[in-house]
N, C-alpha and C positions, 0 to 999 in steps of 0.2 A: 403554282403549287410546288414545282420542283425547286424554285428559288427559295421558298419558305423552308422547305425541308433541308436544303443545302445550308441555309443560315443557322437552322436549329442544330444541324450536325456540327457545324463549326463551333457553335457556342458550347455544346457538350464536350467537344474535343478540347477546347480551351480550358474548361473546368478540370477535365481529367489531367491535362498536362500540368496545370497549376498545382493540383493535388500531388501529382507524382514528383514535381520539382520540390515541394515542401518536404515530402518524405525522403527524397533523395539527399537532402541536406543533412539528414541524420545518418551518421556513418561511424563505424567502429574505429576508423582511422582518423577521425576528425582532428585530434590533437597531436598526431604523430610528428608534425613539423613544428607546430607553434608551442607545444608544451609536452615533449616526449616523456617526461617523468611524472605527468599529472596523475595517471592511474595508480602507479606504485606509491605515490605520496598519499593519495586518498586511502588506499588499502592499508597503509601503515597506521594512519589515524584510526581507522575502523577497527583493525585488529587490536590495537592497544586498548580501545574503549571496551570491546567485548571481553578481552582477557581480564579486565578490571571488574566487569559486571556482565555476566552471561546474558541477562535479560535484555541487554541493549540490542542484541541481534534482532529480536522481534520488534523492538521499538523502531529501529531504522527501516525495516521492511514496511512497517505500518506507516511511517512518516512519508515515504515515497508514494504509497497508495493514497493516503489522505491528501497529498499534494495533487496528484494526477486527476482525482475525481472532482476537483474544483478549479475551473478555468483551464484545465489541462495541466500538463507537467511543466510548470513554470516557476516553481519555488515560491508561489504566493503564500503557502502555509508558513514560511519562515519570517514573513514580515510582521513586525510588532506594531502596536498602536502608534499612530502619528496623526498630525492634524488632518491629513486627507485619507487616513487609512484606519479602518476598524479591523483589527487582526482576526484572521480565521482561527487563531489559537483560542479565542473566546467562545467559539461554537460549542454546544453541548457535547458533541462527539469528540472534541479535542481537549476541552478544558480539564486540566488535572490528569489527563491520561496520555495525550500525545506527548512524546518526549524524544530526546536525542538531539535536540537543537544544538547543544554545546559540542557534540561530536561533529556535526556538519560545520559549525563555526571553526572548530580546530582544523578540520581538513581544508576548509577554504583559506584560512590564515596561512597554513603551510604551503598551499599551492600558490597563493599570492606572492610569497617570498621568492619563488623560483620563476613564476610566469605572471606578473601582475596584469590584471584586466583581461585575461584570456579565457579562463575556465568558468562556466556559469555555475551558480548554486543549484540550478535544476539538474544539471549533469552530475554534480557531486551527489545529490540525493539518489539518482539512478544507480550510480556506481557503488555507493555505500550500501544500498539494498542488496545488490548482487554479491558484494564481498561479505556482507553479514550472513547471507544464506550459506555461502560456501564455508565460512568459518565454523558454523555449527553443524556441518554435515549435510547441508542441503545442496541442491544443484547450483551450478554456475551457468552462465550464459554469456554470449557476446553482447556487451552493452552498446547500444546505438547512441551516438553522441552528436552534439551540435545544437542542443536546445539553448535558448536564451531566457533571461529572467524577466518576470513581469514587473510592472511599476505599480500594480494595484493588487488588492486582495478583496475577497467578498465573503463576509461572514454570513450573509443571507444564503448564498449558494452552498457554503459549507454546511449550514444548518439543514438545508433541504436535499442535498445531493450526497451526503455521506451516510452510509448505512447506520441504522440504529440497532441496538442489541435486542430490540423487541420486534424487528422486522419479520414480516411473513415471507414465505417462499416466493409467492407471486410478486411482491413488491421488490424483492431482491433481484429476481430475474429481470423485471422491468427496468430497474435502476442500472444494472450492469449492461443490459441491452442498449440503453440510451447512450452508453459510452463505447458502443461497438464491441462489447464483450459478450460472448455466448454464455449460456447456463453452465456449460462445461468449464469455461474459463473461470466463472464465478466459484464453482465447487473447488477447482484446483487452487485458486487463490485463497479460498477460505482455509485450505490446508495449512497455511502459515500459522494457524492457531494451534498447531502442534507444539509450538514454542510460545513463551511469553506468559503473562499473567493478566488477570482481570480483577477489577475492584468489586468488592462486595455489593455495592449499590447496583451493579449491572446484572447480577444473577440472583439477588435476594428473593425476588418474587418467584423465580423458578424453583429454587430449592425448598421453599416453604409452601409450594402450591399443592403438594400431594397429587400431582397430575400423573396420568398414566404414561406420559412420555419421558419420565425421568426415573432412573434406577434408584430405589429406596435407599440402599446402602450408600450410594454415591452422594445423594442429597444429604443424608445424615452426616457424612464425613465433612461436607462443605459447610454445614451449619456451625461447626466448631469455632470457626473464625469469622462467621458472618451472622451477627445477632439479628433477630427478627425485626426489631424496632428500627424504623427509618431514622437515620441520623446517628445511629450507634454503630461505629465500626464501618462506616460507608467506604472508607478508603482501604480497608484491609484487603490484602492481595491473596489470590489463590491461583495456582498454576492451571493453565488451560488443559494440560495433560499431566495427570498424576504419575504416570509410569515413567516416561522419559521427558521431563519438562524442559530440558535444556538441549535436546537433540532434535534436529529436523528429520523426522521420519513420518511414517503413515499411521501412527497410533491414533491420531485425531479421528480418522475415519473408522477405525476399529471401535473407538469410544462411542461414536455416534450410533453404531449398530447395536451397542449395548445400552443405549439410552443414557449415556454419560457425557453428553455435550454440555459444557458449562453454561453457555449463553443460549437463550431461546432461539436466536438467529443462527446458531450452529445446528441445533437439533432439528430445525425445520428442513435441513438438507436430507435428513433420513426420517421421514414422517409419513410415508405412504404416498409421496408425491413423485413428480417427474424426475427428480434427481437421485432417487434411491439407488438406481442401478449404477450411477457414477460413483457414489460413495462406496458401494459394494466392490466395484472394480478396483478402486484405489486402495481399499483395505486389503485386497488380495495381492495387488501388484504394485509395490513401492516404486519400481523403476518407471512404470507408466505415469504414476502420480508426479514424480520428480520431473520427468520430461515435459508433462503437460503444464506443470507449475512454471518451469523456466520459459516455455513458449508464451504462457499467459502474461508473465511479467514483462517480456519484450513487447507484447501487444499492448499492454497497459501503458508502457512507456511511450507509446506512439500517440497517446491521446492529446490532440490539439497542441502540439509543441509550438513555441515561438521560435522561428528560425530566420535566417538571413538578416535583414535589417530591423525586424520586429523586436520589441523588447530591448533589454540592456544586459550588460554583464555587470552585476552588482559587485562593488568592492567589498562590502560587508553584507552577509546574507540576510540579516534582519532589517536592513535599511535600504531605501532607494538612494542612489548616488546623489 
C-alpha cells in the first residue's frame, strides 16, 4: 500500500512541477536580452493606432480576450483561411466585429525589423491589450511574456467557447470557470465594455423588447440608429457607454444598476443574481475595479500558453511559417 501511495505522490508531484515549469517560462523579462526594444516598439504601434481611432483600444483588448478563450493565448485568432485552416475570424462571435488585426500586423512588422523571429504574435496581443487599456485611462499591469504561436486554429471552439451577446449569467459563470476564471474575474473583465461600440444586430432584441430590465429612455435613444427590422442597419454602431464612451472608467457598472446595459449579456450581471454585489462594489469604487481588471487580465493571459519548444514564432501573424 505504501509503495502505491508513494508512486501516486511522485506522479502528482511530477504534474505539479511540469505545470510550474510551464508557468515559470512566462516572465516579464523574457525579451530583455533577445529583444530589449520589443515592448516600446509594440507600444508605439498601439498608441499610433488608437490616436487615429479611439475605438481601437476596445478592439485590441477584445482581440486578446477572444484569442485566449480559444486554444489558449496562442494567437490562433490571427490566422486566416488556408488549405489546412478554417479561420476563427469566421465564427459568429468574431465575424464582422473582431478587429484590430492590422494593428497587430504593424506591431509585428516593426518588431521583426529589429528582432526577426524572436517575438511571438501571442505576446504582441497581450502587450497590445495592456497598452490599449493604459492609453485610454485604464489600468496597466506587468505583462508576462514567453508565449509561442499556434500552427492551428479552431472555428468550432471559437463558436462554442466565446461568449454570446445573449448569454445567461449561469452560462457565463460556467464558461469563464472552465478557463480558470472566477465570477469576479468575469465581472471585472466585462467592465472593458465601458469603452467600445456594439452593432445594432447584437442589441436590437433588447431595445425593442419592452422588458422590465431595460430603462425605457435608454431603449428609446438606442432605437434611433437601430431599426426594428432585421437586416436594416444591422451594422450600425452604438457606444457601450453613452456618458464617457472613450474613457476606461467604471460607468459601465453604474449603467447596469440603472438598467442601461446595452447587451443582454451585460445586464445579466445585475439582474438579481449572484454578481449584483460585485457590480455594486465596482460602481462605488473605481480603484477596486481597475485593480481587479488588471489582475484578471494577467490571469486570462495565463490560459494554456504554448511555451518552450511548443508552437512556433510566426514571421507573419496571419500565416503559419
